[in-house]
C-alpha positions as CSV (number, residue, x, y, z in Angstrom):
1,M,55.7,-156.8,17.1
2,S,52.9,-159.8,16.1
3,A,54.9,-163.5,15.9
4,E,53.9,-163.2,12.4
5,S,56.0,-159.8,11.7
6,E,59.0,-161.4,13.4
7,S,59.1,-164.4,12.0
8,T,58.5,-163.1,8.6
9,Q,61.8,-160.9,9.4
10,E,63.8,-164.2,10.4
11,L,62.7,-166.1,7.3
12,S,63.8,-163.2,4.9
13,P,66.5,-163.4,2.8
14,Q,69.6,-161.5,3.6
15,L,69.2,-158.2,1.3
16,D,71.9,-156.0,0.0
17,V,69.9,-152.6,-0.3
18,G,72.7,-150.5,-0.5
19,T,72.9,-147.5,-2.4
20,E,75.3,-145.3,-3.2
21,D,79.1,-147.5,-3.4
22,E,77.8,-151.0,-3.4
23,P,80.1,-153.0,-6.0
24,G,79.1,-153.5,-9.2
25,R,77.6,-149.9,-9.5
26,A,80.7,-148.2,-10.4
27,G,79.9,-146.3,-13.3
28,R,76.9,-144.9,-11.6
29,R,78.6,-143.5,-8.2
30,R,78.2,-139.9,-7.1
31,N,80.8,-137.5,-6.5
32,P,81.7,-137.2,-2.7
33,V,79.5,-134.0,-1.9
34,A,76.6,-135.4,-3.9
35,R,77.1,-138.9,-1.4
36,F,77.1,-137.0,1.4
37,F,73.7,-135.2,0.5
38,G,72.4,-138.0,-0.4
39,V,72.7,-139.7,2.7
40,L,71.1,-137.1,4.9
41,G,68.1,-137.5,6.1
42,P,65.9,-138.0,9.5
43,G,69.1,-136.9,11.1
44,L,69.3,-133.7,9.2
45,V,65.5,-133.1,9.6
46,T,65.6,-134.2,13.5
47,G,68.5,-131.7,14.1
48,A,66.3,-128.7,11.8
49,A,63.1,-129.6,13.8
50,D,64.9,-129.3,16.9
51,D,65.7,-125.6,16.2
52,D,61.8,-124.7,16.0
53,P,60.3,-122.0,17.4
54,S,60.5,-123.2,20.8
55,G,64.5,-123.3,20.2
56,I,64.4,-119.8,18.6
57,A,62.6,-118.3,21.4
58,T,64.6,-119.7,24.2
59,Y,67.8,-119.6,22.9
60,S,67.0,-115.6,22.0
61,Q,65.7,-115.9,25.8
62,A,69.1,-117.1,26.7
63,G,71.6,-114.4,25.0
64,A,69.4,-111.3,25.2
65,T,68.6,-111.8,29.2
66,Y,72.3,-113.7,30.0
67,G,74.4,-112.6,27.1
68,N,77.0,-115.0,26.5
69,G,76.2,-117.1,30.0
70,M,74.5,-119.9,27.9
71,L,77.4,-120.5,25.6
72,W,78.3,-123.8,28.0
73,T,75.5,-125.9,26.8
74,V,76.6,-125.7,23.2
75,P,79.8,-128.2,23.6
76,L,77.7,-130.0,26.5
77,T,74.7,-131.1,24.6
78,L,76.2,-131.5,20.7
79,P,78.0,-134.9,22.4
80,L,74.9,-136.3,24.1
81,M,72.7,-135.1,21.3
82,M,74.7,-137.3,19.0
83,S,74.7,-139.8,21.3
84,V,71.0,-140.0,22.0
85,Q,70.3,-139.4,18.1
86,E,72.4,-142.5,16.7
87,I,71.1,-144.8,19.7
88,C,67.4,-144.1,18.8
89,D,68.6,-144.3,14.5
90,R,70.5,-147.8,15.6
91,T,67.7,-149.1,17.4
92,A,65.4,-148.2,14.2
93,L,68.2,-149.6,12.0
94,A,69.2,-153.3,13.8
95,T,65.3,-154.3,14.3
96,G,63.0,-152.7,11.5
97,D,61.1,-151.7,14.0
98,S,60.0,-148.3,15.4
99,L,60.4,-147.1,18.8
100,G,57.0,-147.6,20.2
101,K,57.4,-151.4,18.4
102,L,60.3,-151.9,20.4
103,I,59.0,-150.8,23.8
104,R,56.2,-153.0,23.0
105,R,58.4,-155.7,22.4
106,R,61.0,-155.2,25.5
107,F,58.8,-154.4,28.2
108,T,55.9,-156.6,30.5
109,R,52.1,-155.6,30.2
110,N,52.2,-153.3,33.4
111,F,55.3,-151.3,32.6
112,R,53.8,-150.9,28.7
113,I,50.6,-149.5,30.4
114,A,52.7,-147.2,32.2
115,I,55.1,-145.9,29.2
116,G,51.5,-145.6,27.3
117,V,50.6,-143.0,29.9
118,L,54.1,-141.4,29.3
119,L,53.3,-141.6,25.7
120,V,49.9,-139.7,26.5
121,A,51.9,-136.9,28.3
122,L,54.4,-136.6,25.7
123,I,51.6,-136.3,23.0
124,V,49.9,-133.7,25.3
125,A,53.3,-131.7,25.7
126,N,53.6,-132.2,22.0
127,C,50.5,-130.6,21.5
128,L,51.3,-127.7,23.5
129,N,54.6,-127.1,21.9
130,L,53.0,-127.2,18.3
131,S,50.3,-124.6,19.4
132,A,53.5,-122.6,20.9
133,D,55.3,-123.0,17.1
134,L,51.9,-122.6,15.4
135,M,51.4,-119.3,17.1
136,A,55.1,-118.4,15.8
137,I,54.0,-119.0,12.4
138,G,51.2,-116.6,13.1
139,Q,53.4,-114.1,14.2
140,G,55.4,-114.5,11.5
141,M,53.2,-113.9,9.2
142,Q,51.5,-111.1,11.1
143,L,55.0,-109.3,10.9
144,L,54.9,-109.5,6.8
145,G,52.0,-107.6,6.8
146,A,49.4,-110.3,5.9
147,G,46.8,-110.6,8.7
148,P,46.1,-111.2,12.4
149,A,48.4,-113.9,14.0
150,P,45.7,-116.1,15.1
151,V,43.7,-116.0,11.6
152,W,47.2,-117.3,9.7
153,S,48.2,-120.2,13.1
154,A,44.5,-121.4,12.0
155,L,44.8,-122.0,8.4
156,A,48.6,-123.0,9.0
157,G,47.3,-125.5,11.3
158,A,44.5,-126.9,9.0
159,G,47.1,-126.5,6.0
160,I,49.5,-129.1,7.2
161,F,47.2,-131.6,8.8
162,A,46.0,-131.7,4.7
163,A,49.3,-131.7,3.6
164,L,50.2,-134.5,5.7
165,V,47.0,-136.8,4.5
166,A,46.9,-135.9,1.0
167,G,51.1,-135.8,0.5
168,S,53.6,-138.7,-0.1
169,F,56.2,-139.7,2.6
170,A,58.8,-139.0,-0.5
171,V,57.4,-136.0,-1.1
172,I,57.2,-134.2,2.4
173,G,60.9,-135.5,3.5
174,R,61.7,-133.3,0.6
175,I,60.3,-130.5,1.4
176,F,61.8,-131.1,5.3
177,K,65.0,-131.2,4.3
178,W,65.1,-127.9,1.9
179,L,63.1,-125.7,5.0
180,C,66.2,-126.7,7.2
181,M,68.2,-124.2,5.5
182,V,66.2,-121.3,6.5
183,L,67.6,-121.4,9.5
184,L,71.3,-120.5,8.5
185,V,70.4,-117.1,8.3
186,Y,71.2,-116.9,12.0
187,V,74.7,-117.8,11.4
188,G,75.4,-114.7,8.8
189,V,74.5,-112.2,11.9
190,L,77.8,-113.8,13.5
191,F,79.9,-112.1,10.5
192,V,78.3,-108.6,10.8
193,S,77.4,-108.3,14.4
194,N,80.1,-106.3,16.7
195,V,80.8,-110.0,18.5
196,N,83.1,-109.8,21.4
197,W,84.9,-113.2,20.8
198,A,86.5,-113.2,24.3
199,D,83.6,-113.0,25.8
200,V,81.8,-115.9,23.9
201,A,85.0,-117.9,24.8
202,D,84.3,-117.6,28.3
203,G,80.4,-118.1,28.2
204,L,81.8,-121.4,26.1
205,M,83.8,-122.5,28.7
206,G,81.1,-122.0,31.4
207,R,82.8,-118.9,33.4
208,Q,79.6,-117.3,33.3
209,L,78.1,-120.0,34.8
210,Q,75.3,-118.7,37.5
211,F,73.2,-120.5,39.7
212,D,69.8,-118.3,40.7
213,P,66.8,-120.4,40.2
214,A,65.6,-118.2,36.9
215,Y,68.9,-118.9,35.4
216,L,68.8,-122.6,35.9
217,G,65.0,-122.7,34.7
218,L,66.1,-121.5,31.6
219,V,68.9,-124.0,31.7
220,V,66.1,-126.6,31.5
221,G,64.3,-125.1,29.0
222,V,68.1,-125.2,27.0
223,L,68.2,-129.0,27.3
224,G,64.6,-129.6,26.6
225,T,64.8,-127.9,23.6
226,T,67.8,-129.7,22.3
227,I,67.5,-133.3,24.1
228,S,63.5,-133.2,23.2
229,P,61.2,-136.4,23.8
230,Y,59.8,-136.5,20.4
231,M,62.9,-136.1,18.7
232,F,63.8,-139.8,19.8
233,F,60.2,-141.3,18.5
234,W,60.7,-138.9,15.3
235,Q,63.8,-140.3,14.8
236,S,63.0,-144.0,15.1
237,A,59.7,-143.5,13.1
238,Q,61.2,-141.8,9.9
239,R,64.3,-143.8,9.8
240,I,61.8,-146.8,9.3
241,E,59.9,-144.8,7.2
242,E,62.8,-144.6,4.7
243,L,63.5,-148.3,5.0
244,R,59.9,-149.4,4.0
245,A,60.4,-147.3,0.8
246,E,63.5,-149.1,-0.3
247,D,62.1,-151.5,-3.3
248,E,64.0,-154.5,-1.9
249,G,62.6,-154.3,1.6
250,G,58.8,-154.8,0.8
251,E,55.7,-153.6,3.1
252,H,58.2,-154.3,6.2
253,A,61.4,-152.4,6.9
254,A,64.4,-155.1,6.6
255,P,66.3,-155.0,9.6
256,L,70.3,-154.8,9.1
257,K,70.6,-159.0,10.0
258,N,68.4,-159.6,6.8
259,R,71.6,-157.6,4.9
260,T,74.5,-158.6,3.8
261,P,77.3,-157.7,5.8
262,A,78.8,-155.2,3.4
263,A,75.0,-153.4,3.1
264,A,74.4,-154.0,6.9
265,K,78.1,-151.8,7.4
266,R,77.4,-149.4,5.0
267,K,73.5,-148.5,6.1
268,L,74.8,-148.1,10.1
269,R,77.5,-145.6,8.5
270,N,75.3,-143.7,6.5
271,G,73.2,-143.3,9.2
272,R,75.3,-142.2,11.7
273,T,76.9,-139.6,9.2
274,D,73.1,-138.6,8.9
275,V,72.4,-138.2,13.1
276,F,76.2,-136.7,13.1
277,S,75.6,-134.1,10.6
278,G,72.0,-133.2,11.9
279,M,73.2,-132.8,15.1
280,A,76.1,-130.7,14.4
281,F,73.7,-128.9,12.2
282,S,71.3,-127.8,14.9
283,V,73.8,-126.6,17.5
284,L,75.3,-125.0,14.9
285,I,72.1,-123.0,14.9
286,M,71.6,-123.0,18.7
287,F,75.2,-121.6,19.1
288,A,74.5,-118.8,16.3
289,I,71.1,-117.9,18.2
290,M,72.5,-117.2,21.6
291,A,75.9,-115.3,20.2
292,A,73.7,-113.4,18.1
293,T,71.1,-112.2,20.4
294,A,73.8,-111.6,23.2
295,A,75.7,-109.4,20.7
296,T,72.6,-107.1,20.2
297,L,69.8,-107.4,22.0
298,G,71.8,-108.8,24.9
299,T,74.2,-105.3,25.4
300,H,71.2,-103.0,25.5
301,G,69.3,-105.3,27.8
302,T,66.4,-105.2,25.1
303,P,63.7,-108.3,26.6
304,V,62.4,-110.7,24.2
305,K,58.2,-110.4,24.9
306,S,57.4,-110.7,21.5
307,A,58.5,-112.4,18.0
308,A,59.2,-108.6,17.0
309,D,61.2,-107.9,19.7
310,A,63.6,-111.2,18.8
311,A,63.4,-110.1,15.2
312,Q,65.6,-107.0,16.0
313,A,68.7,-109.6,16.5
314,L,69.1,-109.7,12.9
315,E,69.0,-105.9,12.1
316,P,73.0,-106.0,11.6
317,I,72.2,-108.3,8.7
318,A,69.3,-107.2,7.2
319,G,68.8,-104.0,8.4
320,S,65.3,-102.6,7.4
321,Y,64.5,-106.2,6.5
322,A,65.2,-108.3,9.5
323,T,61.6,-108.5,10.3
324,I,61.0,-110.3,6.9
325,L,64.1,-112.3,7.5
326,F,63.4,-113.3,11.2
327,A,59.6,-114.0,10.0
328,A,61.0,-116.7,6.9
329,G,62.9,-118.1,9.5
330,F,60.2,-118.2,12.4
331,I,57.7,-119.5,9.6
332,G,59.9,-122.2,8.3
333,S,61.2,-123.5,11.5
334,G,57.5,-123.2,12.6
335,V,56.0,-125.7,9.3
336,L,58.7,-127.9,9.8
337,A,58.6,-128.7,13.2
338,V,54.7,-128.8,13.6
339,P,54.4,-132.1,11.5
340,V,57.4,-133.8,13.7
341,L,55.9,-132.8,17.2
342,A,52.4,-134.1,15.7
343,A,53.7,-137.4,14.2
344,S,56.5,-138.3,16.7
345,G,54.2,-139.4,19.7
346,A,51.0,-140.6,17.1
347,A,53.6,-143.4,15.6
348,G,55.3,-144.2,19.1
349,L,51.6,-144.4,20.4
350,S,50.5,-146.2,17.5
351,G,53.5,-148.8,17.5
352,L,52.8,-149.4,21.5
353,L,49.4,-150.3,20.6
354,N,50.2,-152.5,17.6
355,K,48.5,-150.7,15.3
356,S,49.9,-149.6,11.8
357,W,51.2,-145.9,11.6
358,G,53.2,-144.1,9.2
359,L,52.9,-141.0,6.8
360,D,53.4,-143.3,3.7
361,R,50.1,-145.1,4.7
362,G,47.2,-143.0,4.9
363,P,44.3,-142.7,6.8
364,R,42.5,-145.9,5.7
365,N,45.4,-148.1,6.6
366,A,46.6,-146.4,9.6
367,P,43.4,-145.0,11.0
368,I,44.9,-145.2,15.0
369,F,47.9,-142.6,13.4
370,Y,45.8,-140.3,11.8
371,G,43.3,-140.3,14.3
372,L,46.1,-139.5,17.1
373,L,48.0,-136.9,14.3
374,G,44.3,-134.8,13.9
375,V,43.6,-134.8,17.3
376,G,47.1,-133.4,18.4
377,I,47.1,-130.6,15.3
378,V,43.6,-129.5,15.9
379,A,43.9,-129.0,19.8
380,G,47.6,-127.0,19.0
381,T,45.6,-125.3,16.8
382,I,42.8,-124.3,18.9
383,L,45.2,-123.7,21.6
384,S,47.5,-121.3,19.1
385,V,44.3,-119.1,18.4
386,I,43.1,-118.5,22.0
387,S,46.3,-118.3,23.6
388,S,48.3,-114.8,24.1
389,D,51.8,-115.3,24.7
390,P,53.7,-117.1,22.1
391,I,57.2,-116.5,23.4
392,G,56.1,-117.1,27.0
393,L,54.5,-120.6,25.9
394,L,57.5,-121.2,23.7
395,V,59.6,-121.3,26.6
396,L,57.4,-123.2,29.1
397,S,57.1,-125.9,26.3
398,A,61.1,-126.3,26.0
399,I,60.8,-126.5,29.9
400,V,58.3,-129.5,29.9
401,N,60.2,-130.9,27.2
402,G,62.9,-131.1,29.8
403,I,60.8,-132.4,32.5
404,A,59.8,-134.9,30.1
405,A,62.8,-136.4,28.3
406,G,64.8,-138.4,31.5
407,P,61.7,-141.1,32.0
408,F,62.1,-141.5,28.0
409,L,65.7,-142.0,28.1
410,I,65.6,-144.9,30.5
411,V,63.2,-146.8,28.3
412,M,65.5,-146.4,25.1
413,M,68.8,-147.4,27.2
414,L,66.9,-150.4,28.4
415,I,66.2,-151.3,24.9
416,A,69.5,-150.1,23.5
417,R,71.4,-152.3,25.9
418,D,68.9,-155.7,25.1
419,R,70.9,-157.8,23.3
420,K,67.4,-160.0,22.6
421,I,66.6,-156.9,20.6
422,M,69.5,-155.4,19.2
423,G,71.9,-158.6,18.7
424,K,75.6,-157.5,17.6
425,Y,74.1,-154.0,17.7
426,R,73.5,-153.2,21.2
427,N,75.0,-150.2,22.8
428,G,78.7,-150.4,23.6
429,K,80.8,-149.1,26.2
430,L,81.0,-145.4,24.9
431,A,77.4,-145.3,23.3
432,A,76.7,-146.7,26.8
433,T,78.4,-144.2,29.1
434,L,77.0,-141.5,27.0
435,G,73.5,-142.5,26.6
436,W,73.6,-142.8,30.9
437,A,75.3,-139.6,31.2
438,T,72.5,-137.9,29.1
439,T,70.1,-139.8,30.9
440,G,71.1,-138.7,34.2
441,I,71.9,-135.1,33.5
442,M,68.2,-134.6,31.8
443,C,66.5,-136.6,35.2
444,I,68.2,-133.9,37.1
445,A,67.3,-131.2,34.9
446,G,63.7,-132.2,34.5
447,A,63.6,-132.6,38.4
448,Y,64.6,-129.2,38.6
449,G,62.3,-127.8,36.1
450,L,59.4,-129.8,37.6
451,W,60.0,-127.7,41.0
452,Y,61.0,-124.7,39.2
453,T,57.5,-124.5,37.1
454,L,55.9,-125.4,40.4
455,T,56.7,-122.9,42.5
456,S,58.1,-119.7,40.2
457,N,55.7,-116.9,39.2
C-alpha cells in the first residue's frame, strides 16, 4: 500500500457499515435464514471453487482406487481449511488490503522479489489447473453430445474471459453463488447407493491408511486440491472487492479499525460464518464424492481414466441420466473455478507490484491485472485444446498445488501474526496453532509430492 492510501485510511472516520442487524433498522431485519444466506459470499465461493473438476477427479480417483481408504483426510482437512481461510479473510477485513498488498507491506525488497517468483510460479500452476478445468468443461459438453471437447474448451475459455472483462463484479458474484449448488448432486448419490457405512467409518478413522508411494502421492493430491494456494489469494481478493462495494467505504475498502466496535464485531462474525459455511460445504462434497465412488466404481475396480468413467458413480441416482448430471457438475464447477484460478494469481501479483486490480475496475483502470488474467486464461485455453489426458492433468494439478501451498502458508502466517499490520486482530493462540500445524503438514506433503512427481513414472 502506498503511503498516501495508508494515511487516507488512518484519517478516515469510523464507519458503521453493518447491514442486516444493526440498531435502528429493526423494521428491515430479515429472518435468521435470510440473514445467513445474506452473509454468504467469498467463503462459499472459495469453498465451492475448491471442488472444481480437479477436486472431483482427484476425489473420484481416490474412491475408485482405494475405496474408503482416504476418507480420513475429510476430518483432517476441515479444521485446517477453516483456520487457513479464516486467517486469509481476517487479514483482508482487518487491513482493507489484499494479500498481495500485505506482502508488499510486510516484507523487504529482497523477500518481495522471492515471493514474486513464487507468485509467478503460482500463476503457472493455476494455468495448469485452469487448463484442466477447461478440458473438463469440454468433456462435459462432449458427454452431452454437443460436439468435440477441444472446441468447447476453447469456447469456454473465450466466453469466461469476455464475461469477466464486460461484466460487473456484483453480477459475477451472484452467478458464482448459484453455480455452487450444482455440486449437491453428489450428496444425493449417498442416499441411493449401497454404501457400506461400517467401512466408511473405518476409512474416516484412518484404519485403512496405506504407506505405498502411489497412495501417499494421491494423498498429496487430495491435500493440494483442498488447501490450494489460489484459495488464499481469492478469499482475500474477493473480500476486498466486497468491502469496496459498500457505499460508505468509498474507493478504498474500509478496514475494521475504521468502523465502530459494534460494526467491526458484526463484520468479523459474518466473515467467519461465511468462511466456515463455505469450507463445510466444500468438505461435504469431498466426502460425498469419495464415498459415492467407493460404493460404486470402487466395488468393481473401475479405473477413472476419463470423464465418462467418473460419470458412472452417479448411475445409482440417475440411471441413464448419470452422464447428464455428471456433465452438469463438471461444467458448472469448471465455470465457477476458472475465473477464481485466473483472478487469484493476477490479484496477488498486481497487489505485490502496487498496481490497481479488481474485477470491478475494468481493463482501463487495472491493465496489469487484466493482462495477467488474460494471459492465464489464453495459455490455459491453448493447453486445454492440445492436451489429451484430462483426468491425469486434473490429478497432476492437484499435486502441484500441494507442493506450492507450504511456502505461501508461511508468508500468510507471518503477516497474520504481525501486530503492526493486524493490530488487535492478529492471530490468537488457536488460530496460530491450527495455522502453523496446517503449514507444517503442507510443507511435508509438498516435499513428498515433489519427490513423488520427479521419481514416479
